[in-house]
C-alpha positions in Angstrom: 122.4 99.4 93.9 119.6 100.3 96.3 116.7 102.2 94.8 116.0 104.8 97.5 112.8 106.9 97.2 113.1 110.6 96.4 111.2 111.5 99.6 110.7 109.6 102.8 112.4 108.0 105.8 114.3 104.8 105.0 114.9 102.8 108.2 118.4 101.2 108.1 118.3 99.9 111.7 118.9 101.0 115.3 118.9 104.8 115.2 120.1 105.0 111.5 117.8 106.6 109.0 118.2 107.9 105.5 116.0 111.0 105.3 115.3 112.5 101.9 113.1 115.5 101.5 112.9 118.5 99.2 116.3 117.7 97.5 118.2 117.1 100.8 119.6 113.7 101.8 120.5 113.2 105.4 121.8 110.2 107.4 121.3 109.9 111.1 123.4 108.1 113.7 125.4 105.8 111.3 125.6 102.3 112.6 126.5 99.6 110.1 127.8 96.8 112.3 126.3 93.4 111.6 124.7 90.7 113.8 127.2 89.4 116.4 129.5 92.4 116.3 130.0 94.5 119.3 129.4 98.2 119.7 131.8 99.8 122.3 130.2 102.2 124.8 133.3 103.3 126.8 134.6 102.3 130.2 135.1 98.8 128.9 131.4 98.4 128.2 130.0 96.9 125.0 126.9 95.4 123.6 126.4 92.8 120.9 124.2 93.5 117.9 121.3 91.2 117.4 120.3 92.3 113.9 121.8 93.3 110.5 121.4 96.7 109.0 119.2 97.0 105.9 122.0 98.3 103.7 125.8 98.6 103.7 127.6 101.9 104.1 128.7 101.5 100.5 125.1 101.5 99.4 124.4 105.0 100.6 123.6 107.8 98.1 125.6 111.1 98.2 124.8 112.8 101.5 124.2 116.5 102.3 124.9 115.9 106.0 125.0 113.4 108.9 123.1 114.2 112.0 124.7 112.5 115.0 123.0 112.5 118.4 126.1 111.5 120.4 129.3 109.5 120.3 128.5 105.9 121.2 129.5 102.8 119.3 125.9 102.0 118.3 125.5 105.5 116.8 128.9 106.1 115.2 130.8 102.8 114.6 134.0 101.8 113.1 132.3 100.9 109.8 130.9 104.4 109.4 134.3 105.9 110.4 136.1 104.1 107.6 133.3 104.1 105.0 131.9 107.6 105.1 133.2 110.5 103.0 135.4 112.6 105.4 134.2 115.8 103.7 130.6 115.3 104.6 129.2 117.9 107.1 128.3 116.3 110.4 126.0 118.1 112.9 126.5 116.8 116.4 127.4 117.7 120.0 130.5 119.7 120.7 132.2 116.7 122.4 131.5 114.4 119.4 132.6 117.1 116.9 136.0 117.3 118.6 136.5 113.6 118.3 135.3 113.5 114.7 137.7 116.2 113.7 140.5 114.2 115.2 139.3 111.2 113.1 139.6 113.4 109.9 136.1 114.6 109.5 136.9 118.2 109.2 133.3 119.4 108.5 132.0 118.2 111.9 130.3 121.0 113.7 129.3 120.8 117.4 126.2 122.6 118.7 125.1 123.6 122.1 121.4 123.2 123.0 119.2 125.5 120.8 122.1 126.3 118.4 121.4 125.6 114.8 123.3 124.7 111.6 121.9 125.9 108.3 122.4 124.0 105.0 121.4 125.3 101.6 120.7 123.6 98.3 119.1 125.0 95.1 117.5 127.9 96.9 116.1 125.7 99.7 117.2 125.7 103.3 117.5 123.0 106.0 117.9 124.1 109.6 119.2 121.6 112.1 118.7 122.8 115.7 120.2 120.9 118.7 117.5 120.0 121.3 118.0 119.1 125.0 118.6 115.5 126.0 119.7 113.5 129.0 121.4 110.2 128.5 121.5 109.1 132.2 119.8 109.9 135.5 121.3 112.4 138.0 125.0 112.4 138.6 125.4 109.3 136.3 125.4 111.7 133.4 129.1 112.2 133.8 129.6 108.6 132.8 128.0 108.9 129.4 128.7 111.3 126.5 126.5 114.4 126.0 123.5 113.8 123.8 121.3 116.0 121.7 118.0 115.7 120.0 117.5 117.4 116.7 114.9 119.6 115.0 115.0 119.4 111.2 113.2 122.2 109.4 113.0 122.1 105.6 112.4 125.7 104.4 111.1 126.5 101.0 112.2 129.3 98.8 109.2 131.5 99.9 110.2 131.1 103.6 107.5 128.6 104.5 108.3 125.4 106.3 107.7 122.3 104.2 108.4 119.8 107.0 109.4 120.0 110.6 110.8 116.8 112.1 111.8 116.2 115.7 114.3 113.4 116.5 114.5 112.6 120.3 118.1 111.3 120.4 119.1 108.9 123.2 117.4 110.8 126.0 115.4 109.8 129.0 112.0 111.3 129.5 112.4 114.4 131.6 109.4 116.6 131.3 111.1 119.7 132.8 114.1 119.4 130.4 112.0 118.6 127.3 109.0 120.8 127.8 110.6 123.8 126.0 110.6 121.8 122.8 106.9 121.9 122.1 106.8 125.5 123.5 109.2 126.6 120.9 107.8 124.3 118.2 104.1 123.8 118.7 103.6 122.6 115.1 105.7 119.4 114.5 104.9 117.1 111.6 107.0 114.1 112.4 108.5 112.8 115.7 111.2 110.1 115.7 111.5 108.5 119.1 114.5 106.5 120.3 113.4 103.7 122.6 114.9 100.4 123.9 115.1 101.0 127.6 118.9 100.6 127.3 120.4 99.2 130.5 124.0 99.9 131.6 125.5 97.4 134.0 122.2 95.7 134.1 120.7 98.3 136.5 120.7 101.8 135.1 118.3 102.7 132.2 119.8 105.3 129.8 117.2 105.5 127.0 113.4 105.6 127.0 111.4 102.5 127.5 108.0 102.0 126.0 106.1 104.0 128.7 108.6 106.9 128.5 108.5 106.9 124.7 104.7 107.2 124.8 105.0 110.1 127.3 107.5 111.8 125.0 105.1 111.5 122.1 102.3 113.0 124.3 104.5 115.9 125.4 106.1 116.7 122.0 102.8 116.3 120.1 103.8 115.5 116.5 101.1 114.7 114.0 103.0 111.5 113.0 105.5 109.4 114.9 108.1 106.8 114.0 109.7 104.6 116.8 113.3 103.4 116.3 116.2 102.1 118.4 114.3 99.3 120.2 115.7 95.8 119.5 119.1 95.9 117.8 121.4 95.4 120.8 121.5 93.1 123.8 121.5 96.1 126.1 118.0 96.9 125.1 115.4 95.8 127.7 112.2 97.3 126.3 111.0 96.2 122.9 108.6 97.7 120.5 105.6 95.8 122.0 106.0 97.8 125.2 105.7 101.0 123.3 102.8 99.7 121.2 100.8 98.6 124.2 101.3 102.0 125.9 100.4 103.9 122.7 97.2 101.8 122.4 96.3 102.4 126.0 96.7 106.2 125.5 94.6 106.1 122.3 97.5 107.4 120.1 97.8 104.5 117.7 96.6 106.5 114.7 99.7 108.7 115.0 102.3 106.0 114.9 103.9 104.4 111.8 106.0 101.2 112.6 108.9 100.6 110.2 110.8 97.4 109.7 114.4 97.6 108.7 114.5 98.3 104.9 111.1 100.0 104.8 110.4 103.6 103.9 107.8 105.9 105.5 106.5 108.7 103.2 106.8 112.2 104.6 103.9 114.7 104.8 103.8 117.9 102.7 102.4 121.0 104.3 100.4 123.7 102.6 102.8 126.6 102.0 102.7 129.3 104.6 105.3 131.6 106.1 106.2 131.1 109.7 107.9 133.1 112.4 111.4 132.1 113.4 111.7 129.7 116.4 113.1 132.5 118.5 109.8 134.4 118.1 107.5 131.4 118.9 106.0 131.0 122.3 
């Protein structure tokens, strides 16, 4: 039995995190394949896993929801499909939700960009908002599944936001596409950035490398940042050192917390104050 903390981000591996805050328990991008197993990416493409996850799917505590950035085999794998409770709510893209419902996950809900799903528990509220993302350059987007980032807002009983967390998802750095995020949410506590510089067919990068990840952090502007999705698969071409070097060059090292698989990062707690809805923020 794994002793998970009551609050914090527990890093399972790849893009999989267990997030616990204010009574809510969330799982992101469930990937429980082990070292040597292949994740299938579509069109006959696959990538072999280099690492083991920190826990098994059977070790998970009861979940309030799963947040899934997109439907790829290194984010939703066959172990998760067979091991997760089919009644768990899953917040994801519209395309992924259709596939999940066909797999028997009837509570899968697909969101378009800027749409939100609200979860409630013991008088508290969690809002999950779909953020823009781009998983491939230009016309090559049609070859990969749609992807979303996520904004998690944990709202107290008095209406104040206790924590605002931005998860990049498997996006490339596109300033025009992503600039509306900090415009709508100028006050972000934690940013989780997917890295890896994932290469498809050995020539097309479809996730941020270290330099793009640092640029994302500079644009989004969270007070704290956690890099993930950087070394678990053979398709990754840009490791954590690339990101670390760029972060140090930009003078942002004090904002970044590096987690090993199986480690937990505590989450900050805000001073209570009421905030305007995202639609009213500029």
